[in-house]
N, C-alpha and C positions, 0 to 999 in steps of 0.2 A: 167862503173862504177868500184871503186876500185877491186882488187881481193880480195875475201873472202875464199881463199885456208885455209881448214883447221877450218873454223869457224863453229859452230853449232848455228843453229837457230831455234828458233819455230816461228810459222805463224799461228795467228787464222784468222776464217773467210777465210780458204783455198779453199773452195769448189767452190768460185766464185768471179767476180768483181776484186778489188784491192788485195785482200787477194791473189787469185790465181796469180795474175800477181807478186806480190811481191815473192810469193814462187818459180816461175820459174825465177825470176832475182835473186835470192839470190842462187839456184843451179847453174845457168850459169855461177856465179861469182865464182864456187868453193866452196860453203859452202855445208855441210849436213843441210838438213831441215826436222822439226817437222811438220807435218801437221795437223792443228786443225780446226775442224768444226763440222757440225751435220750430214751431208749427208755423209754417207759410202760410199756409190758406186761412187761419184764424186771423193770424197778423194783417193779412190783405182784406180779410172783412172788416177788421176794427180800422183799417186805415181808410178804406173806402166811406165807412160811416163819419169818420171823423173830418175827410176832405183834405183840403190844403193845411189844414193843423198837423197832419204826420205824416210820417216819412218810415220806411221800414227796414230793419237790418235783422236778417234771419242769422241767430248764431244761439249755439248752447255755450252757456257760461261755463259748461266743465271744460271746453276747448280753447284755451286762452289765444292763441293765436286766431282763431275765426271769430272769436270775440274782439279781440283787437282792431281785425281789420272793417267787423262790421260798424264799430263805434268810430272808427277814424272815417267811415265814409259818412256815417249820420253826422258826426262834427263837420264836416265839409260840406254837406247838403245845409244844415242849418245855420251855419257861420259861426261855430263855436258853441259852448254848453255851459248853460248858467247853473244847472242842476242835475242831480241824478236820483232816481229813486229805484234801490236795489231790491228789487220784489221779488227775484227768483228764489225756489225754494221749494224743498221736499222733504218727507216725513214718511219713516219706517219705524212701527213700534214693533217691540219684541224683547225679551228678557235676554241678557247677555249669553247665558249658557244655551238658550236654544235659537239664536239668530245667527243665519249665515253672514259670515265677515265680509262679504260683497255688499251686504244691506248697508253696513257702518260706513264702508268706503263710499258707496253713493250717496249715502246723508253729508258726510263730511265733504265730498267733491263739490256738489251742488251749493250746499248752505254757507261752507267756510273758503275752499279753493275757489267757488264761482264769485264769491264775494271779492276774494282779494284780486280775481283776475279782471272783475268789474272795474274796481278801483285803477288798477293799473292802467289799464285802458282809457277810463275817463280822464285821469289827472291832468294829463299833459293839455287837454283842452280846456278846463275848466277856468272861467275868467275869475278876475276879482270880486271876491262877495259872493261867490256860487255857494249853491247849498246841496246838501249830501242828507238823503234820508236812506237808513237800511231799515227794512221792515224785518222785525226780530219777532218776539215772542213772549210771553208772560214764561214760557219754557227756558227762557236765557236769564231768568232772576230766580228760579227754583226748579227742582226735580218733581214734577207732578207724581210719579208712579215708577215703579221699576221698569215697567214696559216702554215707558218715555224718556229712559235715561240718556240712551244714545242721542235721542234728537235733542232732547235739554244740553248736552254737553255741547252740540253743535250750534246751539244759538248762546249758549254763554260765551263760545269762541268767538261768535257775531258781535256780542257787545265788545269783546276785547278789540277786535277788529276795527269798529266803529271809533272807539277811542284812541286808538294809534292813528288812525286817519285824521282826528281832529288834531292831535299833538303834530303829526307829520306834515300836514297842508295846511292846518288853520282855518279849514273851509267847515262850514255847516253851521246851522242857526239853532239845532236841537240840542238840548241837553243830555237826552238820551235817545235811542232810536225807539219808533214806534213800536209797542208791544201788545197787538190784540191777540185775546184769549182764544179765538180760533179764526179763520180766513171764512169769507163771503165771497164766491161759494168755497166750500172747504177745498183745501188745497190736495194733492193726492198725498194719500196716505195708505199704508199697508199693514195690518197685523200681520207678523210672522210668528207670532207665539199666541196658545191658547189663552194666556193671561192677558194679551194687548188688548186695549180697549182705544177708541177712536175718541175724536173731539167731542167735549160733551154738549157743546153745544155751539152755534152760529150766532154771529154779531152781524150788523150792517157794516158797510165797507167803511174803513178809517177814514175820517177827513185827511184830506190833502193839505190842509193847512195845519196839520201838526208839525211841520216844519217850515217855517216863513223865510223867504229870503233876504238876506240882510240889502239894505239900501247903497 
């Protein structure tokens, strides 16, 4: 991937899966990275591994005030932000007629409201020419099954949020958010219906060069 020397990037969902892989990739490319997730112990372990390249902000993306506070502190420690990788996400599978509505709320709270909260927290700190990457899914372009419909709806919404940010702030060099077919390791998902099935396959971590910073 292209060099990110001197760049300052916040990654949400950095304690596991694609978020963790993205944090490692941007640090390896020379950026300093602000790690955001709920699990303090996992973030501390990753930060220790990355050394001076990483700083930690423990927060849940569904808690907008706590997330704003964490991003404010990370931006202050890093001296501003040149990019964001919004990788926090969750999946619940189940037929609409058989699923607890709380599962729907959780999916939208993390995948949509959490994305909006991340944007609202980060936008004031982004420098001119900053980059924004929203980790989405192929389910944001199609509905793979009845059991995956609610998750797909949340990812369609994530694509709309990404386009909104592009129009509102004029930032980000990606034509569209990266859409891996499945995460590596798999993101947390739960089957809530006998008809539900999980991800059909896993893939290698996506390249962090999927979105390159503007000069």
